C-alpha beads as a LAMMPS data file, in Angstrom:
LAMMPS data file: protein, C-alpha beads

58 atoms
57 bonds

1 atom types
1 bond types

-500.0 500.0 xlo xhi
-500.0 500.0 ylo yhi
-500.0 500.0 zlo zhi

Masses

1 110.0

Atoms # bond

1 1 1 455.089 -232.647 76.315
2 1 1 456.232 -230.365 73.724
3 1 1 454.139 -228.590 71.757
4 1 1 454.552 -227.591 68.198
5 1 1 452.637 -225.460 65.231
6 1 1 452.085 -225.617 61.901
7 1 1 450.181 -222.856 59.673
8 1 1 448.905 -223.647 56.701
9 1 1 447.898 -221.094 53.550
10 1 1 445.797 -221.992 51.088
11 1 1 444.761 -219.742 48.333
12 1 1 441.942 -220.384 45.658
13 1 1 438.225 -219.674 45.919
14 1 1 435.259 -221.587 46.462
15 1 1 437.447 -223.672 49.836
16 1 1 434.946 -224.086 52.491
17 1 1 436.576 -224.223 56.188
18 1 1 434.283 -226.935 56.894
19 1 1 436.094 -229.149 53.536
20 1 1 439.314 -227.326 54.562
21 1 1 438.981 -228.283 58.350
22 1 1 438.034 -231.927 57.583
23 1 1 441.231 -232.429 55.171
24 1 1 443.571 -231.219 57.742
25 1 1 442.117 -233.382 59.862
26 1 1 442.325 -236.398 57.492
27 1 1 445.887 -235.808 57.040
28 1 1 446.978 -234.882 60.820
29 1 1 445.197 -238.514 62.017
30 1 1 445.417 -240.740 59.526
31 1 1 447.765 -240.184 56.639
32 1 1 450.404 -237.947 57.112
33 1 1 453.160 -240.276 59.175
34 1 1 454.495 -237.701 60.286
35 1 1 452.469 -236.535 62.438
36 1 1 451.708 -240.023 63.228
37 1 1 455.154 -239.704 64.705
38 1 1 455.220 -236.543 66.597
39 1 1 452.171 -236.966 68.616
40 1 1 453.590 -239.395 70.705
41 1 1 455.974 -236.436 71.813
42 1 1 454.190 -233.692 71.408
43 1 1 451.052 -231.972 70.905
44 1 1 450.592 -230.099 67.837
45 1 1 448.254 -227.567 66.839
46 1 1 447.245 -226.225 63.264
47 1 1 445.620 -223.216 62.458
48 1 1 444.876 -222.329 58.895
49 1 1 444.115 -219.191 56.316
50 1 1 441.813 -219.088 52.637
51 1 1 443.886 -216.617 50.680
52 1 1 442.056 -215.143 47.732
53 1 1 444.331 -216.294 44.271
54 1 1 447.319 -213.854 44.581
55 1 1 446.763 -212.701 48.096
56 1 1 450.031 -212.009 49.882
57 1 1 450.632 -214.353 53.312
58 1 1 451.787 -211.006 55.681

Bonds

1 1 1 2
2 1 2 3
3 1 3 4
4 1 4 5
5 1 5 6
6 1 6 7
7 1 7 8
8 1 8 9
9 1 9 10
10 1 10 11
11 1 11 12
12 1 12 13
13 1 13 14
14 1 14 15
15 1 15 16
16 1 16 17
17 1 17 18
18 1 18 19
19 1 19 20
20 1 20 21
21 1 21 22
22 1 22 23
23 1 23 24
24 1 24 25
25 1 25 26
26 1 26 27
27 1 27 28
28 1 28 29
29 1 29 30
30 1 30 31
31 1 31 32
32 1 32 33
33 1 33 34
34 1 34 35
35 1 35 36
36 1 36 37
37 1 37 38
38 1 38 39
39 1 39 40
40 1 40 41
41 1 41 42
42 1 42 43
43 1 43 44
44 1 44 45
45 1 45 46
46 1 46 47
47 1 47 48
48 1 48 49
49 1 49 50
50 1 50 51
51 1 51 52
52 1 52 53
53 1 53 54
54 1 54 55
55 1 55 56
56 1 56 57
57 1 57 58
C-alpha cells in the first residue's frame, strides 16, 4: 500500500491540540471525500503545527 503525508499549519492563539486533532480526524474520516477515496489505495499520515499569528513556516 502506498503512503502519503499532509502537513497542516494553523495560525492563531488559544488553539488547543486536542481540538485540532479532533477536527483533523473528523475531516479525514467523515467530511473529506478525497481522504475517503484515497484511504482505499494509500495510508495518509497527517501532522500539524500550531503557530503564533505572524510566525513564518520554516
